[in-house]
C-alpha positions in Angstrom: 0.0 0.0 0.0 1.4 3.4 -1.0 2.2 5.7 1.9 0.0 8.7 2.5 1.2 12.1 1.7 1.6 14.2 4.8 -1.3 16.6 5.2 1.0 19.7 5.0 2.5 18.5 1.7 -0.8 17.6 0.0 -1.8 19.7 -3.0 -5.0 21.7 -2.7 -8.0 20.0 -4.3 -8.8 22.5 -7.2 -11.8 20.4 -8.2 -13.5 21.8 -5.2 -13.0 25.5 -6.1 -16.3 27.5 -5.8 -17.0 30.8 -7.5 -18.5 33.1 -4.8 -22.3 33.6 -5.3 -23.6 37.1 -4.8 -25.8 37.5 -1.6 -28.0 40.3 -0.4 -26.0 42.9 1.7 -27.4 44.6 4.8 -26.2 46.6 7.7 -27.1 45.8 11.3 -28.6 49.3 11.8 -28.1 52.7 10.3 -25.1 51.8 8.2 -22.8 54.3 6.7 -24.4 57.3 4.8 -23.8 57.2 1.1 -22.7 53.5 0.9 -24.8 51.2 -1.3 -24.5 47.7 0.4 -25.7 46.0 -2.8 -22.5 47.1 -4.6 -20.3 45.3 -2.1 -19.9 42.2 -4.1 -17.2 40.3 -2.2 -17.6 38.0 0.8 -17.2 39.0 4.5 -16.0 36.0 6.6 -15.5 36.6 10.3 -13.5 34.3 12.6 -14.4 35.0 16.3 -13.3 33.5 19.6 -11.9 34.3 23.0 -8.3 35.3 23.4 -6.1 32.2 22.7 -8.6 30.4 20.6 -6.4 30.2 17.5 -8.2 32.8 15.3 -5.0 34.2 13.7 -3.7 30.7 12.8 -7.0 29.8 11.1 -7.2 33.2 9.3 -3.8 32.6 7.8 -4.7 29.0 6.7 -7.9 30.4 5.1 -5.9 33.0 3.3 -3.3 30.6 2.0 -6.0 28.2 0.8 -8.2 30.9 -0.9 -5.4 32.6 -2.6 -4.0 29.3 -3.9 -7.3 28.8 -5.5 -7.1 32.2 -7.2 -9.3 34.3 -4.9 -8.1 37.8 -3.9 -8.3 38.3 -0.1 -8.0 41.1 2.4 -7.6 40.9 6.2 -8.7 43.1 8.9 -8.6 42.9 12.7 -8.7 44.9 15.9 -6.3 47.9 16.4 -5.2 47.9 12.7 -6.7 51.3 11.8 -4.2 53.9 10.5 -6.4 56.6 12.2 -6.3 55.5 15.9 -4.5 52.3 16.4 -1.3 53.9 17.6 -3.1 56.2 19.9 -5.1 53.3 21.3 -2.0 51.3 22.0 -0.4 54.2 23.8 -3.6 54.8 25.9 -3.8 51.1 26.9 -0.1 51.1 27.9 -1.0 53.5 30.6 -3.7 51.1 32.0 -5.8 54.1 32.9 -8.6 54.1 30.2 -12.2 54.4 31.4 -14.5 51.7 30.0 -16.5 54.2 27.9 -13.3 55.8 26.4 -11.9 52.4 25.5 -15.2 51.4 23.8 -15.3 54.5 21.7 -11.6 54.1 20.8 -12.3 50.6 19.5 -15.5 51.7 17.8 -13.5 54.5 15.9 -10.8 51.9 15.0 -13.5 49.6 13.5 -15.3 52.5 11.7 -12.1 53.5 10.0 -11.4 50.0 8.8 -15.0 49.6 7.7 -14.7 52.6 5.4 -11.1 52.1 4.3 -10.5 48.4 4.2 -13.8 46.4 4.3 -15.9 48.5 1.9 -13.2 48.9 -0.8 -12.3 45.2 -0.6 -15.8 44.0 -1.0 -16.6 46.5 -3.7 -13.6 45.1 -5.6 -15.1 41.6 -5.2 -12.4 40.4 -2.7 -12.9 37.9 0.1 -12.5 39.9 3.4 -11.2 37.8 6.3 -11.9 39.4 9.7 -9.8 38.3 12.6 -12.5 39.4 15.1 -15.4 41.8 14.4 -17.8 43.8 16.5 -18.8 40.7 18.5 -15.5 40.7 20.4 -15.9 44.4 21.2 -19.5 43.9 22.3 -18.6 40.9 24.5 -15.7 42.8 26.2 -17.9 45.8 26.8 -20.8 43.7 28.1 -18.4 42.0 30.5 -17.5 45.5 31.7 -21.1 46.5 32.3 -22.0 48.3 29.1 -25.7 48.4 27.9 -26.6 46.1 25.1 -28.9 48.7 23.5 -26.2 51.3 23.5 -23.7 48.8 21.9 -26.2 47.8 19.2 -26.8 51.4 18.3 -23.0 52.1 18.3 -22.3 49.3 15.9 -25.4 49.8 13.7 -22.8 50.9 11.2 -21.5 47.3 10.8 -22.1 45.3 7.7 -23.7 41.9 8.3 -21.1 39.2 7.5 -21.7 36.2 5.2 -20.7 34.0 8.1 -19.3 34.2 11.6 -17.2 31.3 12.7 -16.8 31.1 16.4 -13.8 29.0 17.6 -14.9 27.2 20.8 -11.9 26.4 22.9 -11.7 25.5 26.6 -10.4 28.0 29.1 -7.5 25.8 30.1 -6.4 25.3 26.5 -6.6 29.1 25.9 -4.3 29.8 28.9 -1.7 27.4 27.6 -1.8 28.9 24.1 -1.4 32.4 25.5 1.6 31.5 27.6 3.1 29.6 24.7 2.7 32.6 22.4 3.8 35.5 24.6 5.1 33.8 27.9 2.9 36.3 29.7 -0.7 37.5 30.0 -2.0 40.9 28.8 -3.4 43.4 31.4 -6.6 44.1 29.4 -7.1 40.6 28.2 -6.9 39.5 31.9 -9.5 42.0 32.9 -7.1 43.5 35.5 -9.0 46.8 35.2 -12.0 45.2 36.7 -10.5 44.3 40.1 -11.4 40.7 39.8 -8.2 39.5 41.5 -4.8 40.8 42.3 -3.2 37.7 40.6 -3.2 38.1 36.8 -3.6 34.4 36.2 -6.7 34.2 38.4 -8.1 37.4 36.9 -7.5 36.1 33.3 -9.6 33.0 34.1 -12.4 35.0 35.7 -12.5 37.6 33.0 -12.3 35.2 30.1 -15.2 33.2 31.7 -17.3 36.5 31.7 -16.4 37.2 28.1 -17.2 33.7 27.1 -20.6 34.0 28.8 -21.3 37.1 26.8 -20.3 35.4 23.6 -22.9 32.7 24.3 -25.6 35.4 24.6 -24.4 37.0 21.4 -24.5 33.7 19.6 -28.3 33.4 20.4 -28.8 36.9 18.9 -26.4 36.8 15.9 -26.3 33.0 15.1 -22.6 32.1 15.0 -21.3 28.9 13.3 -19.6 27.0 16.2 -16.3 25.3 15.4 -14.6 23.0 17.9 -11.2 24.6 18.3 -9.8 22.2 20.8 -8.6 20.0 18.0 -5.3 20.3 16.1 -5.0 23.4 13.8 -5.3 21.1 10.7 -8.3 19.3 12.0 -10.0 22.6 12.8 -9.1 24.1 9.4 -10.5 21.0 7.6 -14.0 21.9 9.0 -13.5 25.6 8.4 -12.6 25.0 4.8 -15.6 22.8 4.2 -18.0 25.3 5.7 -16.3 28.2 3.9 -16.8 26.4 0.6 -20.6 26.3 1.4 -20.6 30.0 2.2 -19.0 30.8 -1.1 -21.5 28.7 -3.0 -24.4 30.4 -1.1 -25.7 27.1 0.3 
């Protein structure tokens, strides 16, 4: 019997390439004045999940696969705006931001990318891959006591994605991945501003549990596609690729 080709060395199956099917475009609320959503012909694919869930790894795998199949892609994520990302980083380094100020900083960052990255990319027919979207921002804000109605109005400018993949990963696995990546925990991702615990590790677990709880509520409202992220990156990607093909085909 012939030996199997290792997964990472296997060629892509070009017989499964799907030409994206145009779908109806809508905003969650008021949208952006002057923007005709029906002219945004590309696909908006969002990968969500708590910190350490493996989003960035899967986004890169999706990008490599799509581009190898001839699709043009564009990526976006949090704190990548040329308008305020640098200022937001500087403000967070001081660990003194109020919850409302931080919310508005992130909303501005998102709005700038919406106008200058997402809209142009979709108008050009590209596949837009979002490493987190408004749902992470909402989950974090809800965990910090923000009002759901206020957040829905704030993010009424957001375009409804073609799909939202949520990587579901256990808290224990996420902690291990965070340490393996940075050898430390982040002040804000650990919720240290909330006074949950003096110990960052303990605060991380408590805060991430709060955010995960809010994500589950958002899932009921926005209908995420849940992906088991506790598996190996390749196994997780196999499912993501299959479901992405269905999204492109409009099925």
